[in-house]
N, C-alpha and C positions, 0 to 999 in steps of 0.2 A: 281644235280650237281655231277659232276665227282669226284671220290675217287681219293685222291691225294696220290701218292707214290714217295717215296724216294730212289734210287738205289745209292750206294756207291761203288767205284771200276770201275767207268763207264770206264776207260781206259783199263782195262783187259779183255780179251777173254771172260768169263762169263757176265761181265758188259756189254760189246758189245752185245753179245747174248740176254741178258734181255732186252736191249732196240730194238734190232731187231725184237723181239718176242712179245713185249708189247701190249696189247689190248687198241685199240684206245678209249676206254670206258673209259680208266684210265687217269689221268693228272699225268704223269710221270716226274720227276726231276731226272736226274743222274748228280752224282758229280765224278770227278776225285780226286786224291791225291792233287793235286796243288789247287783245287778249295775247300777242305774241308780235312785238316788233322784231322782225328778222334781221334788221340791221345791227343787233344786240347778240354777239355770239355767244356770252355767258347766259343770256336769257333762253338762247336756242339750245344751248347744251342742256338746261335744266329743263326744258319742256320734254326735251327727249329723253331724258333719264325719268321723268315722270312717265310719259306715254309709250316709251318703247315702239315706236313706229318701225314696221318692216318695208312700208314703202311711203314715198313722200310725194305729193303733188303739189308743185308752187303757182298757185295762179293769182299770188300776192305781187304788185307791181306799183310803181309810181307810173301813172297813165295820163297825166295832164301834159299833153303834146306842147302845146303853146307855152305853158307855164315854166317847162324845163328850161327853155331857152334863156329864162332870166333866174333860173334857181337849179344849175346843175350839179349842187351839192346834193340836193334833195333826190335829185333825180339818180345819182350814184350811189346814194346810201340804200335807195329801195329797188335798183335795178341791177346793181353790180354789187355792193356790200352783202345785201341781204343773201341773194342767190348764193355767193362765195361762201358764207356763214353755214347756209344749209349743205352745200356740197360738202364743207370740211367735217361736219356733224355726221353726216351719211358715211363718208369714208371712216371716220371713227367707230361707227356702229353698226355698219355693214347694211344700213338701210338703201332702198333702192328709190332714185329720186329723176322725177318728171317735171321738167321747168317749161314753163309757156313763155315764148317770146312771139315776135311780131314781124310783119313784113316790111316795116319801116326800117328796117336794116339795109334795105335796097334803095339804090337813088332812082330808080322809076324810069330807066333809059332804055330798058330791055325792049324787044319786039316781039318776044315770046315768054310764056310763063316762067317764073325762077325755079329754077332747082335749087336742092339744098346746097349742091356743091357750087353752086355759083359765087363769085367774089361777092362779098357785103361791101357797101361803100353808102353809108346812112347820111342824110341830107341835115340833120338836127340833131339836138342834145339828147331828146328822147331816144331816137334809133342808135345813137352812139352809146348812149347806156345800156340799151338793152343789148346790143352786140357784144358790148365788153362783158355783160352778164354772160352771155352764152359762153364767151371764152373761159371765163372764170369758173365756171361750172365744169365744163369738159376738160379744162385744165389741172382742175382738182381731181375729179372723179369722170376719168374717160368712160365708164360704163352707165353713165347718166344718159336720159334721153331728152333732147330738146325739142319741142313741138312749135313752130311758128305758126302763127295766124293773123288774120287781120279783119277789119271791117266787122266787128262781132257785136252781136244784139241778142237780147232776149227780152222776156215780159219781165224779168227781174232787172233793177238798177237804172240808171241812165245811159242812153244809146240814141243813135240815129234814129232808128225805127219809133221810138216812144217821142223822140223829140218834133219829128214829122207830124205825127198824129196829133200832137198838141197845136202845132202851127197850122196845120190844116183844119182842126176846129176853129182856130182864132181868126184866119186870114182868108180874103177871096183870092190872093195870089201869093205866090212864092218863087224865088229865083235860086236855083240850085246848080252847083258846080258840075258841067260837063264834060269837062277836058282831063279828069282823074279817074282811072279805070281800075277797077279791081273785083273782087269776089265778095259779096256778103256771106257771113259765116253764123250761122243760128249757134248760140254757145250749147244748145242741148246737143248738137251734133257733134261738136268738139268736145264735150265732156264724155260722150259716148266712146269716141276715139280715143281718149286719154285713158279711160278704163280699159279697154282693150288692150292697150300698150302697157298698162300698169301690170297686167297679168303676162306680161310675155318679157322675160327676164333677158332673153335672147336679144333683145332690139336695143340699140345705142346709138348715140350719135343724132344727128338733126333730122326732122322730119318736117312736113308741111302739111297743113290742113286747112282747108276752108270748104265750103260748098262748091259744087260744079257750075261751071259757066262763068261770064265774066259782064260787066256793067259798068256806067258810071254811076254818079251819085245822082246825077238827074233821072236816069234810068230806074234807080233804085226806088228814088221819090216817087215816080209815076207807077211804079209797081206798088208802093205801099198804098197810094190812094186809090187805085183800082181795086185792090185786094180788102182793103178795110172797107172800103164802099159796099162791096158785094158782101160782106159779112155785116154789115149795119154798125160797123164801128165807126163810120162817119156819115153825116146826114146828107153831106154832099160833095161833090166833087169840085176840087179848086183847081186854078189855072197856074199850072207850073212852067216856069220859063227856065230855059237852059241859059246858064252864064258861065263865064270864064272864070280860071283861078285868078286872073287879075283883078276882077270885078268883085272878089271876096277876099281881100288880103289878109293873111294871118302871121302871127308872128313866126311859127314855125313853117318851113318850106315843106310842102309834101310831096311824095312821088307821084309823078303823073301816070305810071302804070306798075302797079303792085299785084299782080295775079301771080299765085303760087302754083307750081307744077305738083300736084298730089300723088303722081303715078305711084311712087316708092310705098308712101303711105296706105294706099288702096290695095296696092298688092300684098305689103307685108303683114296687114292687119285684116285682112279677106273681106275688105269693105267695098261697095259700090259707091261712088259719089252721087250724091242727090244734087240736081238742078236747084241754085238758090232761089228761084221764085217758088219752087215747090215747097222748100223749106220755110220761107216767108210765110206763104199761106197756112202752113200748119203752126207756125208760131203766132199768127195772129188770131187763128182759131183758139188757140191755147189760152192766149190773152182774153179774149172773148168769154170763155167759159169761166177764168178766174175771176172777171170781173160779175159775171153772173152768180157767182156763189154765194 
């Protein structure tokens, strides 16, 4: 009998990649927000009764970082109440829970990659809600696994890479923030790590996942332009200027440094980190292939 897996957040870029990479030996049901509001405990219970999942991967979240500053209630419902409801029902039914979180739980003041054991100190409502969600999940279900990531992109959904490609096709020059440093994460790689973790009942607690290396948003944009031009996704290269965070004010403050230490994840999952630029190149080739179909 196939193991039954439930993926939440089916409409998002990670949810789409989880569906794209699922092992056919698994019986996977993927639900988008309009199919299940995880903020509704009784709705969650009803769906679990119907589907009887043995493993749950929660890729659903409120991700509007700036909007969260003025709508903390919505961020709390999506990022705290929802994951807590999933943990409660997983506890009741014996299902395994994997919950996806973010590098925004850190304040960005570190001078080395953040370990999963480092103290969290989020700068805004989004990060605070995600941290509270982690704490709720592990408080209710200590055997759950929380996977933090950041700077996620995919050929699916809306993300920095696709926004840059659009702007680069429209403009001759772009200014991109150069004093915020992190690590881009191809959602397909993150999905692969989650599928491996889903099969490891002995793993629990907080893990980190992103690709290897680090860069600024400016470095990332330059790489996108170069790699996309080489693949023919862009007709020409545009001038990309480094700007400071103060030149591009946002409602929510971002961490200036949010590189995650993945050593534990690579060791426990038996994986080697792939450099972010190699992953970007592969994703752009995947994007081009999908456009050519």
